[in-house]
N, C-alpha and C positions, 0 to 999 in steps of 0.2 A: 103253400107257405114256405119260404126259404129259411134255412137255418143260418146260424151265425157263420159257420164254415163256408157256406155257399156265398153269402153276402161278402165275406172277407175276400174270397177269390175274385168275385166280380169287381170289387174295389181295386184290387191289384191289377186285374185285367185292364180296367179303365186307365190306370196310371201308365201301364206298359204301352197301351195303344196310343197314348198321347205322344209317345216318342218314336214308335216303330211305324214306318210307312213304306209300302211297297209300290214300285213303279213297274212299267213293262220291261225295262232293262234289268231291274233288280227287284223281283217280286217278294212278297212276304210269305214265308213258310209258316203257316199256322197249324198248330197241333191241338187236337182235342182228344181227351181220353175219357172213355166210359169205364164201367167196372170191368168189362170183359174185352173190349176192343179199343183200337186206337185209330184215329183219322188224321190225315195230313193233307193240306192243300196249298197250292201256290196261288196267291191272290194279287191282282193288279189293282191297287187302291185308287189310282187316278180315274179308271173307268168303272171300278166296282165289279170287275169280272173275275171269276175263278178260272185260272189258266189250265190247271190240271189238279186232279185229286186222286188219292189212293187211300185205302183203309184195309184193315185186317178182315173186313167183310166183303171186299171186292171179289167178284166172280173170278175163279181161276187162281185165287191167292194160295190155295192149298188147305187141306183139311187134316194134315198130319198133326199129331199131338206135340205142341211146343208150348213153352211158357209164355206168359204175357210179355215179358221183357224181350224174348226172342222174336215174338211177333212184331214188336215195336221196332226192333233193329231191321227186320225185313221190310217193313213199311217204309222206313227211312231210306233204305237202299233202293226200293222200287221208285219212290218219288225222285230220288237223285238221278237214277238212270233215265227216267222219263223226262226230267228237266234237261239233262244233258242232250238227249235225243232231240228236244225241241229248241236247242240253242241257248238255253239259260245256264249260265255258269255261276253267277253269284246271286245270293238271296239274303234277306234279313230274317232272322229267326224270331218268331212270335210264340212264346211259351204259353200264351193265353191265360196268364194268372196262376199257372201251376209252378211249383218249385222246380228248378232245373236239376233234377236228379231222377233216378229210376227210369221209368218208361219214356218220359219226355227227353231225357238225355240220350237214351238209346236211339230214338228217332233221329236226333241230331248227329249222333255218331255214325249211323247207317248212311245218312245223306252225305256226310263228309267223306266216308269211305267210297261212295259212288262217284265222288268228284266235285260235289258242290262246295262253294267257298262262301263262308259267312263268319 
């Protein structure tokens, strides 16, 4: 059973996704956050394929003690570096119904620092 908070986020997500669309040249950078981890993936919506993904649970990410915000920034950097290595320079940002602050903003800041444009 979903709570009002979850239903509200899903409603916002639906509204955002009506406007945000990714292609092969300009994929969608989608962010998902759980209580402890953060996930980011680049998606080509024309074919429905995930081009690349990275999360704070990815093998080799590191087990050092860092805050969730620092993890989010590192995930953004790793996604940005992998995207640049694959020839992707611009993306559209999908906050997935979350407010654009905190960990979601840190992912965006890390990706921008790595060289992605959005």
